[in-house]
FIZALUM-247518 format. One record per residue (C-alpha): z, y negated, x negated; chain; residue number from 1; residue in three letters. Coordinates in nm, 3 decimals. Layout:
+---------+---------+---------+-------+-------+------+
:      c3 :      c2 :      c1 : marro : kolba : pami :
+---------+---------+---------+-------+-------+------+
:       Z :       Y :       X :     A :   NUM :  ALA :
...
+---------+---------+---------+-------+-------+------+
REM end
This chain:
+---------+---------+---------+-------+-------+------+
:      c3 :      c2 :      c1 : marro : kolba : pami :
+---------+---------+---------+-------+-------+------+
:   0.164 :   9.281 :   5.245 :     A :     1 :  MET :
:   0.009 :   9.309 :   5.588 :     A :     2 :  ALA :
:  -0.363 :   9.228 :   5.465 :     A :     3 :  TYR :
:  -0.411 :   9.301 :   5.791 :     A :     4 :  ASP :
:  -0.267 :   8.986 :   5.912 :     A :     5 :  GLU :
:  -0.458 :   8.715 :   5.635 :     A :     6 :  VAL :
:  -0.803 :   8.942 :   5.771 :     A :     7 :  PHE :
:  -0.734 :   8.850 :   6.169 :     A :     8 :  ARG :
:  -0.617 :   8.533 :   6.092 :     A :     9 :  ALA :
:  -0.935 :   8.458 :   5.854 :     A :    10 :  LEU :
:  -1.196 :   8.644 :   6.110 :     A :    11 :  SER :
:  -1.005 :   8.434 :   6.429 :     A :    12 :  GLY :
:  -1.155 :   8.131 :   6.230 :     A :    13 :  ARG :
:  -1.475 :   8.257 :   6.146 :     A :    14 :  ARG :
:  -1.375 :   8.180 :   5.785 :     A :    15 :  ALA :
:  -1.631 :   8.343 :   5.552 :     A :    16 :  ARG :
:  -1.424 :   8.526 :   5.302 :     A :    17 :  TYR :
:  -1.491 :   8.839 :   5.042 :     A :    18 :  LEU :
:  -1.227 :   8.982 :   4.949 :     A :    19 :  VAL :
:  -1.223 :   9.068 :   4.574 :     A :    20 :  ALA :
:  -0.990 :   9.169 :   4.289 :     A :    21 :  GLY :
:  -0.804 :   9.536 :   4.325 :     A :    22 :  GLY :
:  -0.770 :   9.498 :   4.682 :     A :    23 :  VAL :
:  -1.171 :   9.548 :   4.651 :     A :    24 :  ALA :
:  -1.140 :   9.811 :   4.471 :     A :    25 :  VAL :
:  -0.903 :   9.999 :   4.650 :     A :    26 :  ASN :
:  -1.103 :   9.930 :   5.018 :     A :    27 :  LEU :
:  -1.392 :  10.062 :   4.754 :     A :    28 :  LEU :
:  -1.245 :  10.422 :   4.742 :     A :    29 :  GLY :
:  -1.020 :  10.372 :   4.409 :     A :    30 :  VAL :
:  -0.687 :  10.376 :   4.418 :     A :    31 :  PRO :
:  -0.392 :  10.151 :   4.263 :     A :    32 :  ARG :
:  -0.177 :   9.964 :   4.295 :     A :    33 :  MET :
:  -0.201 :   9.550 :   4.340 :     A :    34 :  THR :
:   0.035 :   9.261 :   4.355 :     A :    35 :  ALA :
:  -0.193 :   8.998 :   4.544 :     A :    36 :  ASP :
:  -0.471 :   8.984 :   4.747 :     A :    37 :  LEU :
:  -0.816 :   8.790 :   4.587 :     A :    38 :  ASP :
:  -1.022 :   8.613 :   4.799 :     A :    39 :  LEU :
:  -1.390 :   8.487 :   4.720 :     A :    40 :  LEU :
:  -1.417 :   8.188 :   4.985 :     A :    41 :  VAL :
:  -1.754 :   7.956 :   5.097 :     A :    42 :  ASP :
:  -1.625 :   7.650 :   4.972 :     A :    43 :  LEU :
:  -1.842 :   7.457 :   5.221 :     A :    44 :  ALA :
:  -1.551 :   7.224 :   5.331 :     A :    45 :  PRO :
:  -1.574 :   7.294 :   5.664 :     A :    46 :  ALA :
:  -1.518 :   7.678 :   5.627 :     A :    47 :  ASN :
:  -1.298 :   7.553 :   5.311 :     A :    48 :  ALA :
:  -1.075 :   7.402 :   5.591 :     A :    49 :  ARG :
:  -1.073 :   7.719 :   5.827 :     A :    50 :  ARG :
:  -0.936 :   7.926 :   5.560 :     A :    51 :  VAL :
:  -0.647 :   7.667 :   5.524 :     A :    52 :  VAL :
:  -0.569 :   7.663 :   5.871 :     A :    53 :  GLU :
:  -0.561 :   8.023 :   5.906 :     A :    54 :  ALA :
:  -0.376 :   8.042 :   5.613 :     A :    55 :  LEU :
:  -0.123 :   7.829 :   5.694 :     A :    56 :  ARG :
:  -0.081 :   7.914 :   6.034 :     A :    57 :  GLY :
:   0.050 :   8.255 :   5.933 :     A :    58 :  ILE :
:   0.279 :   8.110 :   5.720 :     A :    59 :  GLY :
:   0.118 :   8.067 :   5.376 :     A :    60 :  PHE :
:   0.176 :   7.739 :   5.127 :     A :    61 :  VAL :
:   0.049 :   7.628 :   4.804 :     A :    62 :  PRO :
:   0.216 :   7.768 :   4.483 :     A :    63 :  ARG :
:   0.218 :   7.441 :   4.326 :     A :    64 :  VAL :
:   0.322 :   7.111 :   4.486 :     A :    65 :  PRO :
:   0.024 :   7.012 :   4.646 :     A :    66 :  VAL :
:  -0.096 :   6.944 :   5.004 :     A :    67 :  GLU :
:  -0.314 :   7.227 :   5.106 :     A :    68 :  PHE :
:  -0.542 :   7.067 :   5.259 :     A :    69 :  ALA :
:  -0.664 :   6.968 :   4.880 :     A :    70 :  GLY :
:  -0.775 :   7.267 :   4.865 :     A :    71 :  PHE :
:  -1.074 :   7.211 :   5.140 :     A :    72 :  ALA :
:  -1.125 :   6.908 :   4.884 :     A :    73 :  ASP :
:  -1.469 :   6.969 :   4.705 :     A :    74 :  THR :
:  -1.357 :   6.682 :   4.454 :     A :    75 :  ARG :
:  -0.968 :   6.722 :   4.404 :     A :    76 :  LEU :
:  -1.073 :   7.129 :   4.344 :     A :    77 :  ARG :
:  -1.341 :   7.056 :   4.086 :     A :    78 :  GLU :
:  -1.037 :   6.781 :   3.955 :     A :    79 :  SER :
:  -0.794 :   7.110 :   3.938 :     A :    80 :  TRP :
:  -1.102 :   7.284 :   3.763 :     A :    81 :  VAL :
:  -1.147 :   7.030 :   3.539 :     A :    82 :  ARG :
:  -0.821 :   6.881 :   3.445 :     A :    83 :  GLU :
:  -0.598 :   7.217 :   3.490 :     A :    84 :  LYS :
:  -0.818 :   7.469 :   3.391 :     A :    85 :  ASN :
:  -0.729 :   7.650 :   3.725 :     A :    86 :  MET :
:  -0.882 :   7.981 :   3.782 :     A :    87 :  LEU :
:  -0.752 :   8.068 :   4.153 :     A :    88 :  VAL :
:  -0.544 :   7.851 :   4.419 :     A :    89 :  PHE :
:  -0.264 :   8.119 :   4.497 :     A :    90 :  SER :
:  -0.067 :   8.069 :   4.822 :     A :    91 :  VAL :
:   0.212 :   8.233 :   4.944 :     A :    92 :  LEU :
:   0.515 :   8.318 :   5.161 :     A :    93 :  ARG :
:   0.827 :   8.117 :   5.139 :     A :    94 :  PRO :
:   1.024 :   8.370 :   5.308 :     A :    95 :  GLU :
:   0.808 :   8.676 :   5.144 :     A :    96 :  ARG :
:   0.726 :   8.492 :   4.814 :     A :    97 :  PRO :
:   0.523 :   8.851 :   4.741 :     A :    98 :  TRP :
:   0.330 :   8.822 :   4.986 :     A :    99 :  GLU :
:   0.046 :   8.603 :   4.742 :     A :   100 :  VAL :
:  -0.337 :   8.523 :   4.836 :     A :   101 :  VAL :
:  -0.534 :   8.397 :   4.556 :     A :   102 :  ASP :
:  -0.827 :   8.195 :   4.639 :     A :   103 :  LEU :
:  -1.128 :   8.170 :   4.336 :     A :   104 :  PHE :
:  -1.139 :   7.765 :   4.324 :     A :   105 :  VAL :
:  -1.404 :   7.845 :   4.072 :     A :   106 :  ASP :
:  -1.625 :   8.114 :   4.189 :     A :   107 :  PRO :
:  -1.706 :   8.391 :   3.903 :     A :   108 :  PRO :
:  -2.031 :   8.429 :   4.115 :     A :   109 :  ILE :
:  -2.213 :   8.242 :   4.374 :     A :   110 :  PRO :
:  -2.066 :   8.293 :   4.705 :     A :   111 :  PHE :
:  -2.406 :   8.306 :   4.920 :     A :   112 :  ALA :
:  -2.558 :   8.549 :   4.657 :     A :   113 :  ASP :
:  -2.177 :   8.745 :   4.696 :     A :   114 :  ALA :
:  -2.254 :   8.797 :   5.090 :     A :   115 :  TRP :
:  -2.588 :   8.839 :   5.072 :     A :   116 :  LYS :
:  -2.479 :   9.182 :   4.892 :     A :   117 :  ARG :
:  -2.133 :   9.246 :   5.101 :     A :   118 :  ARG :
:  -1.972 :   9.582 :   5.231 :     A :   119 :  ARG :
:  -1.846 :   9.572 :   5.564 :     A :   120 :  ARG :
:  -1.566 :   9.838 :   5.526 :     A :   121 :  ILE :
:  -1.384 :   9.884 :   5.917 :     A :   122 :  ARG :
:  -1.023 :   9.922 :   5.910 :     A :   123 :  LEU :
:  -0.863 :   9.952 :   6.175 :     A :   124 :  GLY :
:  -1.018 :   9.753 :   6.485 :     A :   125 :  GLY :
:  -1.134 :   9.534 :   6.212 :     A :   126 :  LEU :
:  -1.473 :   9.460 :   6.007 :     A :   127 :  VAL :
:  -1.307 :   9.385 :   5.624 :     A :   128 :  ILE :
:  -1.655 :   9.179 :   5.412 :     A :   129 :  PRO :
:  -1.592 :   9.302 :   5.065 :     A :   130 :  VAL :
:  -1.772 :   9.217 :   4.757 :     A :   131 :  VAL :
:  -2.053 :   9.466 :   4.615 :     A :   132 :  SER :
:  -1.923 :   9.717 :   4.403 :     A :   133 :  MET :
:  -2.216 :   9.533 :   4.173 :     A :   134 :  ARG :
:  -1.981 :   9.202 :   4.221 :     A :   135 :  ASP :
:  -1.678 :   9.336 :   4.169 :     A :   136 :  LEU :
:  -1.798 :   9.506 :   3.844 :     A :   137 :  ILE :
:  -1.939 :   9.204 :   3.749 :     A :   138 :  ALA :
:  -1.632 :   8.959 :   3.832 :     A :   139 :  MET :
:  -1.417 :   9.215 :   3.658 :     A :   140 :  LYS :
:  -1.637 :   9.186 :   3.317 :     A :   141 :  ARG :
:  -1.640 :   8.880 :   3.312 :     A :   142 :  ARG :
:  -1.230 :   8.860 :   3.352 :     A :   143 :  ALA :
:  -1.177 :   9.130 :   3.076 :     A :   144 :  GLY :
:  -0.815 :   9.199 :   3.125 :     A :   145 :  ARG :
:  -0.698 :   9.560 :   3.047 :     A :   146 :  GLU :
:  -0.650 :   9.658 :   3.416 :     A :   147 :  GLN :
:  -1.022 :   9.496 :   3.497 :     A :   148 :  ASP :
:  -1.151 :   9.721 :   3.207 :     A :   149 :  LEU :
:  -0.963 :  10.058 :   3.363 :     A :   150 :  SER :
:  -1.087 :   9.940 :   3.731 :     A :   151 :  ASP :
:  -1.447 :   9.902 :   3.597 :     A :   152 :  ILE :
:  -1.390 :  10.267 :   3.428 :     A :   153 :  GLU :
:  -1.296 :  10.380 :   3.771 :     A :   154 :  ALA :
:  -1.581 :  10.216 :   3.978 :     A :   155 :  LEU :
:  -1.820 :  10.359 :   3.713 :     A :   156 :  ARG :
:  -1.706 :  10.721 :   3.805 :     A :   157 :  LYS :
:  -1.708 :  10.699 :   4.167 :     A :   158 :  LEU :
:  -2.063 :  10.522 :   4.192 :     A :   159 :  GLU :
:  -2.164 :  10.811 :   3.992 :     A :   160 :  ARG :
:  -1.985 :  11.072 :   4.270 :     A :   161 :  LEU :
:  -2.129 :  10.842 :   4.562 :     A :   162 :  ASP :
:  -2.510 :  10.863 :   4.372 :     A :   163 :  ASN :
:  -2.440 :  11.285 :   4.324 :     A :   164 :  GLY :
:  -2.363 :  11.311 :   4.683 :     A :   165 :  LEU :
:  -2.714 :  11.120 :   4.775 :     A :   166 :  SER :
+---------+---------+---------+-------+-------+------+
REM end
């Protein structure tokens, strides 16, 4: 997936988001395969609309049969969580369905707090906002899947290396 296109689209709309999940693991320095791009988004309606516009503008559509704009509607999003146990709102490109972006509908950590602790990683001509290692580890611990536990172990090793070099 050309993540840079997603990052450029979000940046162009001045959307507030943080990269999380496997891509964040990669950007923080631990190489591993990942199938999707997880984004923690500022869910304020105006920002959520900017996210929708940015992703729609580069060809993404919802994976499930709902209106894309619904992601920006706080009450609708809350009903998805309550009634459907939705954790993420997945969007993809129909012509390339392996390109998936997952937007958290019920963030595992408050966005405002994570935003304050974010890392800024320069990638080419872009500055990518990424959740901090502390927040990423907390999110992975909460998810608790085998891959998440493996990621935590690798991130902890990286932390020890970074601390040993400082």
